[in-house]
PDB file of N, CA, C, O and CB in Angstrom:
ATOM      1  N   UNK A   1      21.028 -20.234-107.396  1.00  0.00           N
ATOM      2  CA  UNK A   1      20.303 -21.307-106.726  1.00  0.00           C
ATOM      3  C   UNK A   1      20.721 -22.650-107.318  1.00  0.00           C
ATOM      4  O   UNK A   1      20.736 -22.820-108.537  1.00  0.00           O
ATOM      5  CB  UNK A   1      18.770 -21.103-106.854  1.00  0.00           C
ATOM      6  N   UNK A   2      21.052 -23.582-106.467  1.00  0.00           N
ATOM      7  CA  UNK A   2      21.435 -24.919-106.918  1.00  0.00           C
ATOM      8  C   UNK A   2      20.188 -25.769-107.128  1.00  0.00           C
ATOM      9  O   UNK A   2      19.166 -25.587-106.466  1.00  0.00           O
ATOM     10  CB  UNK A   2      22.385 -25.594-105.899  1.00  0.00           C
ATOM     11  N   UNK A   3      20.302 -26.692-108.058  1.00  0.00           N
ATOM     12  CA  UNK A   3      19.113 -27.455-108.440  1.00  0.00           C
ATOM     13  C   UNK A   3      19.427 -28.948-108.534  1.00  0.00           C
ATOM     14  O   UNK A   3      20.442 -29.347-109.104  1.00  0.00           O
ATOM     15  CB  UNK A   3      18.558 -26.945-109.780  1.00  0.00           C
ATOM     16  N   UNK A   4      18.539 -29.764-107.967  1.00  0.00           N
ATOM     17  CA  UNK A   4      18.584 -31.205-108.168  1.00  0.00           C
ATOM     18  C   UNK A   4      17.615 -31.526-109.310  1.00  0.00           C
ATOM     19  O   UNK A   4      16.459 -31.101-109.292  1.00  0.00           O
ATOM     20  CB  UNK A   4      18.212 -31.994-106.844  1.00  0.00           C
ATOM     21  N   UNK A   5      18.093 -32.272-110.288  1.00  0.00           N
ATOM     22  CA  UNK A   5      17.294 -32.585-111.470  1.00  0.00           C
ATOM     23  C   UNK A   5      17.022 -34.083-111.493  1.00  0.00           C
ATOM     24  O   UNK A   5      17.917 -34.888-111.236  1.00  0.00           O
ATOM     25  CB  UNK A   5      18.014 -32.129-112.777  1.00  0.00           C
ATOM     26  N   UNK A   6      15.782 -34.451-111.801  1.00  0.00           N
ATOM     27  CA  UNK A   6      15.416 -35.853-111.971  1.00  0.00           C
ATOM     28  C   UNK A   6      15.679 -36.231-113.418  1.00  0.00           C
ATOM     29  O   UNK A   6      15.125 -35.620-114.331  1.00  0.00           O
ATOM     30  CB  UNK A   6      13.923 -36.110-111.581  1.00  0.00           C
ATOM     31  N   UNK A   7      16.511 -37.223-113.631  1.00  0.00           N
ATOM     32  CA  UNK A   7      16.911 -37.625-114.975  1.00  0.00           C
ATOM     33  C   UNK A   7      16.019 -38.765-115.457  1.00  0.00           C
ATOM     34  O   UNK A   7      16.196 -39.919-115.066  1.00  0.00           O
ATOM     35  CB  UNK A   7      18.399 -38.048-115.004  1.00  0.00           C
ATOM     36  N   UNK A   8      15.064 -38.423-116.309  1.00  0.00           N
ATOM     37  CA  UNK A   8      14.177 -39.415-116.939  1.00  0.00           C
ATOM     38  C   UNK A   8      13.607 -40.415-115.944  1.00  0.00           C
ATOM     39  O   UNK A   8      13.500 -41.603-116.250  1.00  0.00           O
ATOM     40  CB  UNK A   8      14.924 -40.160-118.021  1.00  0.00           C
ATOM     41  N   UNK A   9      13.244 -39.951-114.771  1.00  0.00           N
ATOM     42  CA  UNK A   9      12.801 -40.850-113.703  1.00  0.00           C
ATOM     43  C   UNK A   9      11.524 -41.597-114.075  1.00  0.00           C
ATOM     44  O   UNK A   9      11.432 -42.806-113.861  1.00  0.00           O
ATOM     45  CB  UNK A   9      12.580 -40.065-112.418  1.00  0.00           C
ATOM     46  N   UNK A  10      10.544 -40.894-114.628  1.00  0.00           N
ATOM     47  CA  UNK A  10       9.287 -41.559-114.976  1.00  0.00           C
ATOM     48  C   UNK A  10       9.470 -42.515-116.150  1.00  0.00           C
ATOM     49  O   UNK A  10       8.817 -43.556-116.214  1.00  0.00           O
ATOM     50  CB  UNK A  10       8.213 -40.522-115.310  1.00  0.00           C
ATOM     51  N   UNK A  11      10.357 -42.163-117.076  1.00  0.00           N
ATOM     52  CA  UNK A  11      10.635 -43.055-118.200  1.00  0.00           C
ATOM     53  C   UNK A  11      11.323 -44.324-117.702  1.00  0.00           C
ATOM     54  O   UNK A  11      11.027 -45.420-118.178  1.00  0.00           O
ATOM     55  CB  UNK A  11      11.512 -42.344-119.258  1.00  0.00           C
ATOM     56  N   UNK A  12      12.239 -44.178-116.746  1.00  0.00           N
ATOM     57  CA  UNK A  12      12.935 -45.342-116.199  1.00  0.00           C
ATOM     58  C   UNK A  12      11.956 -46.251-115.464  1.00  0.00           C
ATOM     59  O   UNK A  12      12.026 -47.475-115.582  1.00  0.00           O
ATOM     60  CB  UNK A  12      14.070 -44.901-115.252  1.00  0.00           C
ATOM     61  N   UNK A  13      11.043 -45.649-114.705  1.00  0.00           N
ATOM     62  CA  UNK A  13      10.031 -46.445-114.011  1.00  0.00           C
ATOM     63  C   UNK A  13       9.152 -47.180-115.025  1.00  0.00           C
ATOM     64  O   UNK A  13       8.867 -48.366-114.865  1.00  0.00           O
ATOM     65  CB  UNK A  13       9.164 -45.548-113.093  1.00  0.00           C
ATOM     66  N   UNK A  14       8.731 -46.471-116.061  1.00  0.00           N
ATOM     67  CA  UNK A  14       7.880 -47.070-117.087  1.00  0.00           C
ATOM     68  C   UNK A  14       8.589 -48.228-117.787  1.00  0.00           C
ATOM     69  O   UNK A  14       7.974 -49.255-118.071  1.00  0.00           O
ATOM     70  CB  UNK A  14       7.461 -46.012-118.114  1.00  0.00           C
ATOM     71  N   UNK A  15       9.875 -48.064-118.063  1.00  0.00           N
ATOM     72  CA  UNK A  15      10.637 -49.120-118.723  1.00  0.00           C
ATOM     73  C   UNK A  15      10.731 -50.375-117.854  1.00  0.00           C
ATOM     74  O   UNK A  15      10.924 -51.480-118.362  1.00  0.00           O
ATOM     75  CB  UNK A  15      12.037 -48.619-119.068  1.00  0.00           C
ATOM     76  N   UNK A  16      10.593 -50.190-116.537  1.00  0.00           N
ATOM     77  CA  UNK A  16      10.618 -51.331-115.611  1.00  0.00           C
ATOM     78  C   UNK A  16       9.218 -51.844-115.292  1.00  0.00           C
ATOM     79  O   UNK A  16       9.040 -52.664-114.391  1.00  0.00           O
ATOM     80  CB  UNK A  16      11.323 -50.941-114.319  1.00  0.00           C
ATOM     81  N   UNK A  17       8.227 -51.356-116.037  1.00  0.00           N
ATOM     82  CA  UNK A  17       6.860 -51.835-115.853  1.00  0.00           C
ATOM     83  C   UNK A  17       6.036 -51.057-114.855  1.00  0.00           C
ATOM     84  O   UNK A  17       4.940 -51.489-114.497  1.00  0.00           O
ATOM     85  CB  UNK A  17       6.891 -53.233-115.438  1.00  0.00           C
ATOM     86  N   UNK A  18       6.538 -49.909-114.390  1.00  0.00           N
ATOM     87  CA  UNK A  18       5.822 -49.098-113.401  1.00  0.00           C
ATOM     88  C   UNK A  18       5.185 -47.881-114.061  1.00  0.00           C
ATOM     89  O   UNK A  18       5.753 -46.789-114.036  1.00  0.00           O
ATOM     90  CB  UNK A  18       6.774 -48.654-112.276  1.00  0.00           C
ATOM     91  N   UNK A  19       4.011 -48.066-114.648  1.00  0.00           N
ATOM     92  CA  UNK A  19       3.265 -46.946-115.226  1.00  0.00           C
ATOM     93  C   UNK A  19       2.716 -46.085-114.097  1.00  0.00           C
ATOM     94  O   UNK A  19       2.647 -46.525-112.950  1.00  0.00           O
ATOM     95  CB  UNK A  19       2.112 -47.451-116.148  1.00  0.00           C
ATOM     96  N   UNK A  20       2.328 -44.867-114.420  1.00  0.00           N
ATOM     97  CA  UNK A  20       1.718 -43.983-113.423  1.00  0.00           C
ATOM     98  C   UNK A  20       0.492 -44.652-112.807  1.00  0.00           C
ATOM     99  O   UNK A  20       0.274 -44.575-111.598  1.00  0.00           O
ATOM    100  CB  UNK A  20       1.327 -42.625-114.060  1.00  0.00           C
ATOM    101  N   UNK A  21      -0.297 -45.303-113.640  1.00  0.00           N
ATOM    102  CA  UNK A  21      -1.495 -45.984-113.159  1.00  0.00           C
ATOM    103  C   UNK A  21      -1.128 -47.078-112.150  1.00  0.00           C
ATOM    104  O   UNK A  21      -1.728 -47.164-111.078  1.00  0.00           O
ATOM    105  CB  UNK A  21      -2.279 -46.587-114.341  1.00  0.00           C
ATOM    106  N   UNK A  22      -0.155 -47.900-112.492  1.00  0.00           N
ATOM    107  CA  UNK A  22       0.240 -48.991-111.596  1.00  0.00           C
ATOM    108  C   UNK A  22       0.825 -48.449-110.289  1.00  0.00           C
ATOM    109  O   UNK A  22       0.538 -48.977-109.215  1.00  0.00           O
ATOM    110  CB  UNK A  22       1.262 -49.908-112.290  1.00  0.00           C
ATOM    111  N   UNK A  23       1.637 -47.406-110.375  1.00  0.00           N
ATOM    112  CA  UNK A  23       2.214 -46.805-109.172  1.00  0.00           C
ATOM    113  C   UNK A  23       1.121 -46.331-108.212  1.00  0.00           C
ATOM    114  O   UNK A  23       1.206 -46.536-107.001  1.00  0.00           O
ATOM    115  CB  UNK A  23       3.128 -45.630-109.549  1.00  0.00           C
ATOM    116  N   UNK A  24       0.095 -45.696-108.778  1.00  0.00           N
ATOM    117  CA  UNK A  24      -1.027 -45.215-107.945  1.00  0.00           C
ATOM    118  C   UNK A  24      -1.861 -46.382-107.428  1.00  0.00           C
ATOM    119  O   UNK A  24      -2.184 -46.442-106.242  1.00  0.00           O
ATOM    120  CB  UNK A  24      -1.925 -44.245-108.748  1.00  0.00           C
ATOM    121  N   UNK A  25      -2.208 -47.307-108.321  1.00  0.00           N
ATOM    122  CA  UNK A  25      -3.085 -48.428-107.967  1.00  0.00           C
ATOM    123  C   UNK A  25      -2.478 -49.290-106.863  1.00  0.00           C
ATOM    124  O   UNK A  25      -3.187 -49.721-105.954  1.00  0.00           O
ATOM    125  CB  UNK A  25      -3.368 -49.289-109.200  1.00  0.00           C
ATOM    126  N   UNK A  26      -1.167 -49.543-106.935  1.00  0.00           N
ATOM    127  CA  UNK A  26      -0.507 -50.391-105.943  1.00  0.00           C
ATOM    128  C   UNK A  26      -0.025 -49.598-104.722  1.00  0.00           C
ATOM    129  O   UNK A  26       0.599 -50.156-103.819  1.00  0.00           O
ATOM    130  CB  UNK A  26       0.669 -51.110-106.584  1.00  0.00           C
ATOM    131  N   UNK A  27      -0.316 -48.308-104.704  1.00  0.00           N
ATOM    132  CA  UNK A  27       0.022 -47.491-103.535  1.00  0.00           C
ATOM    133  C   UNK A  27       1.498 -47.218-103.364  1.00  0.00           C
ATOM    134  O   UNK A  27       1.950 -46.925-102.257  1.00  0.00           O
ATOM    135  CB  UNK A  27      -0.480 -48.145-102.314  1.00  0.00           C
ATOM    136  N   UNK A  28       2.260 -47.310-104.445  1.00  0.00           N
ATOM    137  CA  UNK A  28       3.702 -47.051-104.356  1.00  0.00           C
ATOM    138  C   UNK A  28       3.994 -45.554-104.305  1.00  0.00           C
ATOM    139  O   UNK A  28       4.778 -45.100-103.471  1.00  0.00           O
ATOM    140  CB  UNK A  28       4.432 -47.686-105.547  1.00  0.00           C
ATOM    141  N   UNK A  29       3.356 -44.778-105.205  1.00  0.00           N
ATOM    142  CA  UNK A  29       3.524 -43.327-105.242  1.00  0.00           C
ATOM    143  C   UNK A  29       2.175 -42.679-105.541  1.00  0.00           C
ATOM    144  O   UNK A  29       1.516 -43.048-106.513  1.00  0.00           O
ATOM    145  CB  UNK A  29       4.589 -42.911-106.307  1.00  0.00           C
ATOM    146  N   UNK A  30       1.758 -41.720-104.718  1.00  0.00           N
ATOM    147  CA  UNK A  30       0.483 -41.047-104.985  1.00  0.00           C
ATOM    148  C   UNK A  30       0.604 -40.064-106.152  1.00  0.00           C
ATOM    149  O   UNK A  30       1.706 -39.681-106.546  1.00  0.00           O
ATOM    150  CB  UNK A  30      -0.001 -40.311-103.727  1.00  0.00           C
ATOM    151  N   UNK A  31      -0.526 -39.672-106.686  1.00  0.00           N
ATOM    152  CA  UNK A  31      -0.554 -38.740-107.817  1.00  0.00           C
ATOM    153  C   UNK A  31       0.173 -37.441-107.496  1.00  0.00           C
ATOM    154  O   UNK A  31       0.828 -36.872-108.369  1.00  0.00           O
ATOM    155  CB  UNK A  31      -1.993 -38.439-108.218  1.00  0.00           C
ATOM    156  N   UNK A  32       0.069 -36.964-106.259  1.00  0.00           N
ATOM    157  CA  UNK A  32       0.737 -35.710-105.895  1.00  0.00           C
ATOM    158  C   UNK A  32       2.254 -35.817-106.067  1.00  0.00           C
ATOM    159  O   UNK A  32       2.895 -34.859-106.497  1.00  0.00           O
ATOM    160  CB  UNK A  32       0.399 -35.329-104.445  1.00  0.00           C
ATOM    161  N   UNK A  33       2.822 -36.958-105.740  1.00  0.00           N
ATOM    162  CA  UNK A  33       4.269 -37.164-105.899  1.00  0.00           C
ATOM    163  C   UNK A  33       4.621 -37.288-107.378  1.00  0.00           C
ATOM    164  O   UNK A  33       5.629 -36.741-107.826  1.00  0.00           O
ATOM    165  CB  UNK A  33       4.734 -38.428-105.128  1.00  0.00           C
ATOM    166  N   UNK A  34       3.801 -37.999-108.130  1.00  0.00           N
ATOM    167  CA  UNK A  34       4.047 -38.125-109.568  1.00  0.00           C
ATOM    168  C   UNK A  34       4.016 -36.751-110.234  1.00  0.00           C
ATOM    169  O   UNK A  34       4.825 -36.474-111.119  1.00  0.00           O
ATOM    170  CB  UNK A  34       3.004 -39.061-110.219  1.00  0.00           C
ATOM    171  N   UNK A  35       3.102 -35.906-109.822  1.00  0.00           N
ATOM    172  CA  UNK A  35       3.027 -34.545-110.350  1.00  0.00           C
ATOM    173  C   UNK A  35       4.290 -33.773-110.015  1.00  0.00           C
ATOM    174  O   UNK A  35       4.832 -33.074-110.871  1.00  0.00           O
ATOM    175  CB  UNK A  35       1.798 -33.815-109.795  1.00  0.00           C
ATOM    176  N   UNK A  36       4.771 -33.890-108.775  1.00  0.00           N
ATOM    177  CA  UNK A  36       6.005 -33.203-108.372  1.00  0.00           C
ATOM    178  C   UNK A  36       7.187 -33.685-109.217  1.00  0.00           C
ATOM    179  O   UNK A  36       8.026 -32.879-109.619  1.00  0.00           O
ATOM    180  CB  UNK A  36       6.293 -33.439-106.867  1.00  0.00           C
ATOM    181  N   UNK A  37       7.258 -34.973-109.486  1.00  0.00           N
ATOM    182  CA  UNK A  37       8.340 -35.505-110.313  1.00  0.00           C
ATOM    183  C   UNK A  37       8.244 -34.977-111.740  1.00  0.00           C
ATOM    184  O   UNK A  37       9.255 -34.604-112.335  1.00  0.00           O
ATOM    185  CB  UNK A  37       8.310 -37.039-110.315  1.00  0.00           C
ATOM    186  N   UNK A  38       7.040 -34.945-112.286  1.00  0.00           N
ATOM    187  CA  UNK A  38       6.849 -34.426-113.654  1.00  0.00           C
ATOM    188  C   UNK A  38       7.280 -32.970-113.755  1.00  0.00           C
ATOM    189  O   UNK A  38       7.845 -32.547-114.763  1.00  0.00           O
ATOM    190  CB  UNK A  38       5.377 -34.563-114.085  1.00  0.00           C
ATOM    191  N   UNK A  39       7.009 -32.212-112.702  1.00  0.00           N
ATOM    192  CA  UNK A  39       7.304 -30.777-112.691  1.00  0.00           C
ATOM    193  C   UNK A  39       8.724 -30.465-112.218  1.00  0.00           C
ATOM    194  O   UNK A  39       9.132 -29.304-112.220  1.00  0.00           O
ATOM    195  CB  UNK A  39       6.310 -30.057-111.806  1.00  0.00           C
ATOM    196  N   UNK A  40       9.476 -31.481-111.817  1.00  0.00           N
ATOM    197  CA  UNK A  40      10.829 -31.269-111.341  1.00  0.00           C
ATOM    198  C   UNK A  40      10.893 -30.594-109.985  1.00  0.00           C
ATOM    199  O   UNK A  40      11.901 -29.975-109.643  1.00  0.00           O
ATOM    200  CB  UNK A  40      11.582 -30.462-112.328  1.00  0.00           C
ATOM    201  N   UNK A  41       9.825 -30.709-109.211  1.00  0.00           N
ATOM    202  CA  UNK A  41       9.774 -30.099-107.882  1.00  0.00           C
ATOM    203  C   UNK A  41      10.348 -31.056-106.848  1.00  0.00           C
ATOM    204  O   UNK A  41      10.414 -32.262-107.089  1.00  0.00           O
ATOM    205  CB  UNK A  41       8.325 -29.711-107.512  1.00  0.00           C
ATOM    206  N   UNK A  42      10.765 -30.532-105.696  1.00  0.00           N
ATOM    207  CA  UNK A  42      11.374 -31.382-104.664  1.00  0.00           C
ATOM    208  C   UNK A  42      10.436 -32.484-104.170  1.00  0.00           C
ATOM    209  O   UNK A  42       9.219 -32.308-104.108  1.00  0.00           O
ATOM    210  CB  UNK A  42      11.809 -30.531-103.491  1.00  0.00           C
ATOM    211  N   UNK A  43      11.032 -33.617-103.823  1.00  0.00           N
ATOM    212  CA  UNK A  43      10.308 -34.729-103.205  1.00  0.00           C
ATOM    213  C   UNK A  43      11.072 -35.147-101.952  1.00  0.00           C
ATOM    214  O   UNK A  43      12.215 -34.736-101.749  1.00  0.00           O
ATOM    215  CB  UNK A  43      10.145 -35.938-104.204  1.00  0.00           C
ATOM    216  N   UNK A  44      10.448 -35.950-101.127  1.00  0.00           N
ATOM    217  CA  UNK A  44      11.067 -36.380 -99.880  1.00  0.00           C
ATOM    218  C   UNK A  44      12.081 -37.501-100.116  1.00  0.00           C
ATOM    219  O   UNK A  44      12.099 -38.134-101.171  1.00  0.00           O
ATOM    220  CB  UNK A  44       9.997 -36.840 -98.893  1.00  0.00           C
ATOM    221  N   UNK A  45      12.912 -37.723 -99.115  1.00  0.00           N
ATOM    222  CA  UNK A  45      13.847 -38.845 -99.204  1.00  0.00           C
ATOM    223  C   UNK A  45      13.092 -40.168 -99.181  1.00  0.00           C
ATOM    224  O   UNK A  45      13.589 -41.164 -99.707  1.00  0.00           O
ATOM    225  CB  UNK A  45      14.871 -38.793 -98.053  1.00  0.00           C
ATOM    226  N   UNK A  46      11.912 -40.203 -98.587  1.00  0.00           N
ATOM    227  CA  UNK A  46      11.088 -41.414 -98.627  1.00  0.00           C
ATOM    228  C   UNK A  46      10.708 -41.749-100.070  1.00  0.00           C
ATOM    229  O   UNK A  46      10.711 -42.915-100.462  1.00  0.00           O
ATOM    230  CB  UNK A  46       9.814 -41.237 -97.763  1.00  0.00           C
ATOM    231  N   UNK A  47      10.382 -40.727-100.852  1.00  0.00           N
ATOM    232  CA  UNK A  47      10.052 -40.939-102.263  1.00  0.00           C
ATOM    233  C   UNK A  47      11.269 -41.451-103.016  1.00  0.00           C
ATOM    234  O   UNK A  47      11.163 -42.383-103.813  1.00  0.00           O
ATOM    235  CB  UNK A  47       9.534 -39.636-102.906  1.00  0.00           C
ATOM    236  N   UNK A  48      12.422 -40.847-102.766  1.00  0.00           N
ATOM    237  CA  UNK A  48      13.650 -41.295-103.417  1.00  0.00           C
ATOM    238  C   UNK A  48      13.939 -42.739-103.049  1.00  0.00           C
ATOM    239  O   UNK A  48      14.355 -43.526-103.899  1.00  0.00           O
ATOM    240  CB  UNK A  48      14.835 -40.395-103.029  1.00  0.00           C
ATOM    241  N   UNK A  49      13.723 -43.094-101.787  1.00  0.00           N
ATOM    242  CA  UNK A  49      13.914 -44.472-101.336  1.00  0.00           C
ATOM    243  C   UNK A  49      12.985 -45.426-102.088  1.00  0.00           C
ATOM    244  O   UNK A  49      13.409 -46.498-102.520  1.00  0.00           O
ATOM    245  CB  UNK A  49      13.671 -44.579 -99.820  1.00  0.00           C
ATOM    246  N   UNK A  50      11.725 -45.038-102.243  1.00  0.00           N
ATOM    247  CA  UNK A  50      10.754 -45.876-102.958  1.00  0.00           C
ATOM    248  C   UNK A  50      11.179 -46.075-104.406  1.00  0.00           C
ATOM    249  O   UNK A  50      11.125 -47.190-104.925  1.00  0.00           O
ATOM    250  CB  UNK A  50       9.349 -45.247-102.901  1.00  0.00           C
ATOM    251  N   UNK A  51      11.601 -44.997-105.058  1.00  0.00           N
ATOM    252  CA  UNK A  51      12.035 -45.099-106.453  1.00  0.00           C
ATOM    253  C   UNK A  51      13.248 -46.020-106.560  1.00  0.00           C
ATOM    254  O   UNK A  51      13.324 -46.842-107.473  1.00  0.00           O
ATOM    255  CB  UNK A  51      12.369 -43.700-107.025  1.00  0.00           C
ATOM    256  N   UNK A  52      14.196 -45.889-105.632  1.00  0.00           N
ATOM    257  CA  UNK A  52      15.372 -46.770-105.636  1.00  0.00           C
ATOM    258  C   UNK A  52      14.957 -48.233-105.490  1.00  0.00           C
ATOM    259  O   UNK A  52      15.497 -49.114-106.159  1.00  0.00           O
ATOM    260  CB  UNK A  52      16.344 -46.379-104.502  1.00  0.00           C
ATOM    261  N   UNK A  53      14.001 -48.475-104.617  1.00  0.00           N
ATOM    262  CA  UNK A  53      13.511 -49.849-104.418  1.00  0.00           C
ATOM    263  C   UNK A  53      12.863 -50.377-105.690  1.00  0.00           C
ATOM    264  O   UNK A  53      13.121 -51.510-106.096  1.00  0.00           O
ATOM    265  CB  UNK A  53      12.505 -49.904-103.248  1.00  0.00           C
ATOM    266  N   UNK A  54      12.020 -49.561-106.320  1.00  0.00           N
ATOM    267  CA  UNK A  54      11.312 -49.998-107.525  1.00  0.00           C
ATOM    268  C   UNK A  54      12.260 -50.241-108.692  1.00  0.00           C
ATOM    269  O   UNK A  54      12.079 -51.180-109.468  1.00  0.00           O
ATOM    270  CB  UNK A  54      10.271 -48.968-107.919  1.00  0.00           C
ATOM    271  N   UNK A  55      13.274 -49.384-108.808  1.00  0.00           N
ATOM    272  CA  UNK A  55      14.217 -49.507-109.921  1.00  0.00           C
ATOM    273  C   UNK A  55      15.428 -50.381-109.581  1.00  0.00           C
ATOM    274  O   UNK A  55      16.236 -50.715-110.448  1.00  0.00           O
ATOM    275  CB  UNK A  55      14.689 -48.131-110.343  1.00  0.00           C
ATOM    276  N   UNK A  56      15.534 -50.744-108.289  1.00  0.00           N
ATOM    277  CA  UNK A  56      16.700 -51.494-107.814  1.00  0.00           C
ATOM    278  C   UNK A  56      17.992 -50.795-108.247  1.00  0.00           C
ATOM    279  O   UNK A  56      18.847 -51.378-108.915  1.00  0.00           O
ATOM    280  CB  UNK A  56      16.667 -52.949-108.349  1.00  0.00           C
ATOM    281  N   UNK A  57      18.102 -49.523-107.842  1.00  0.00           N
ATOM    282  CA  UNK A  57      19.247 -48.720-108.236  1.00  0.00           C
ATOM    283  C   UNK A  57      19.641 -47.748-107.127  1.00  0.00           C
ATOM    284  O   UNK A  57      19.010 -47.702-106.071  1.00  0.00           O
ATOM    285  CB  UNK A  57      18.942 -47.957-109.525  1.00  0.00           C
ATOM    286  N   UNK A  58      20.681 -46.983-107.379  1.00  0.00           N
ATOM    287  CA  UNK A  58      21.143 -45.950-106.473  1.00  0.00           C
ATOM    288  C   UNK A  58      20.572 -44.600-106.917  1.00  0.00           C
ATOM    289  O   UNK A  58      20.282 -44.426-108.100  1.00  0.00           O
ATOM    290  CB  UNK A  58      22.695 -45.910-106.425  1.00  0.00           C
ATOM    291  N   UNK A  59      20.402 -43.638-105.994  1.00  0.00           N
ATOM    292  CA  UNK A  59      19.844 -42.330-106.356  1.00  0.00           C
ATOM    293  C   UNK A  59      20.610 -41.626-107.474  1.00  0.00           C
ATOM    294  O   UNK A  59      20.012 -40.919-108.285  1.00  0.00           O
ATOM    295  CB  UNK A  59      19.817 -41.441-105.144  1.00  0.00           C
ATOM    296  N   UNK A  60      21.909 -41.814-107.521  1.00  0.00           N
ATOM    297  CA  UNK A  60      22.713 -41.163-108.554  1.00  0.00           C
ATOM    298  C   UNK A  60      22.362 -41.587-109.969  1.00  0.00           C
ATOM    299  O   UNK A  60      22.789 -40.951-110.932  1.00  0.00           O
ATOM    300  CB  UNK A  60      24.152 -41.438-108.311  1.00  0.00           C
ATOM    301  N   UNK A  61      21.593 -42.648-110.102  1.00  0.00           N
ATOM    302  CA  UNK A  61      21.195 -43.105-111.429  1.00  0.00           C
ATOM    303  C   UNK A  61      20.012 -42.322-111.993  1.00  0.00           C
ATOM    304  O   UNK A  61      19.708 -42.426-113.181  1.00  0.00           O
ATOM    305  CB  UNK A  61      20.852 -44.573-111.381  1.00  0.00           C
ATOM    306  N   UNK A  62      19.338 -41.534-111.139  1.00  0.00           N
ATOM    307  CA  UNK A  62      18.230 -40.727-111.650  1.00  0.00           C
ATOM    308  C   UNK A  62      18.192 -39.315-111.067  1.00  0.00           C
ATOM    309  O   UNK A  62      17.269 -38.554-111.356  1.00  0.00           O
ATOM    310  CB  UNK A  62      16.926 -41.419-111.361  1.00  0.00           C
ATOM    311  N   UNK A  63      19.186 -38.958-110.248  1.00  0.00           N
ATOM    312  CA  UNK A  63      19.296 -37.603-109.715  1.00  0.00           C
ATOM    313  C   UNK A  63      20.603 -36.991-110.192  1.00  0.00           C
ATOM    314  O   UNK A  63      21.626 -37.671-110.282  1.00  0.00           O
ATOM    315  CB  UNK A  63      19.219 -37.601-108.161  1.00  0.00           C
ATOM    316  N   UNK A  64      20.556 -35.693-110.498  1.00  0.00           N
ATOM    317  CA  UNK A  64      21.750 -34.979-110.896  1.00  0.00           C
ATOM    318  C   UNK A  64      21.687 -33.573-110.297  1.00  0.00           C
ATOM    319  O   UNK A  64      20.626 -32.950-110.264  1.00  0.00           O
ATOM    320  CB  UNK A  64      21.887 -34.930-112.451  1.00  0.00           C
ATOM    321  N   UNK A  65      22.815 -33.090-109.831  1.00  0.00           N
ATOM    322  CA  UNK A  65      22.897 -31.724-109.303  1.00  0.00           C
ATOM    323  C   UNK A  65      23.400 -30.817-110.408  1.00  0.00           C
ATOM    324  O   UNK A  65      24.363 -31.139-111.105  1.00  0.00           O
ATOM    325  CB  UNK A  65      23.830 -31.646-108.049  1.00  0.00           C
ATOM    326  N   UNK A  66      22.736 -29.675-110.561  1.00  0.00           N
ATOM    327  CA  UNK A  66      23.166 -28.678-111.547  1.00  0.00           C
ATOM    328  C   UNK A  66      23.317 -27.337-110.854  1.00  0.00           C
ATOM    329  O   UNK A  66      22.469 -26.952-110.049  1.00  0.00           O
ATOM    330  CB  UNK A  66      22.156 -28.577-112.732  1.00  0.00           C
ATOM    331  N   UNK A  67      24.380 -26.632-111.158  1.00  0.00           N
ATOM    332  CA  UNK A  67      24.516 -25.305-110.559  1.00  0.00           C
ATOM    333  C   UNK A  67      23.447 -24.369-111.120  1.00  0.00           C
ATOM    334  O   UNK A  67      23.112 -24.426-112.303  1.00  0.00           O
ATOM    335  CB  UNK A  67      25.933 -24.728-110.816  1.00  0.00           C
ATOM    336  N   UNK A  68      22.933 -23.533-110.274  1.00  0.00           N
ATOM    337  CA  UNK A  68      21.910 -22.589-110.704  1.00  0.00           C
ATOM    338  C   UNK A  68      22.530 -21.311-111.221  1.00  0.00           C
ATOM    339  O   UNK A  68      23.747 -21.192-111.362  1.00  0.00           O
ATOM    340  CB  UNK A  68      20.957 -22.281-109.565  1.00  0.00           C
ATOM    341  N   UNK A  69      21.664 -20.365-111.497  1.00  0.00           N
ATOM    342  CA  UNK A  69      22.118 -19.081-112.026  1.00  0.00           C
ATOM    343  C   UNK A  69      22.567 -18.155-110.931  1.00  0.00           C
ATOM    344  O   UNK A  69      22.981 -17.028-111.206  1.00  0.00           O
ATOM    345  CB  UNK A  69      21.028 -18.424-112.828  1.00  0.00           C
TER     346      UNK A  69
END
């Protein structure tokens, strides 16, 4: 199974001033999405778009593909 891995996504958001609290309070990302990111579970392309907007970056800066077992 192939796997997409989030590379320090929450740490990168936090370094840019986007704490979990602020993300929820300002309606950028709901708690359910933050939980999925913490657990490394799939998220929608809309979520990836939002993260790119917040970090002003490309998806490749926080997503990595790894071959599965």
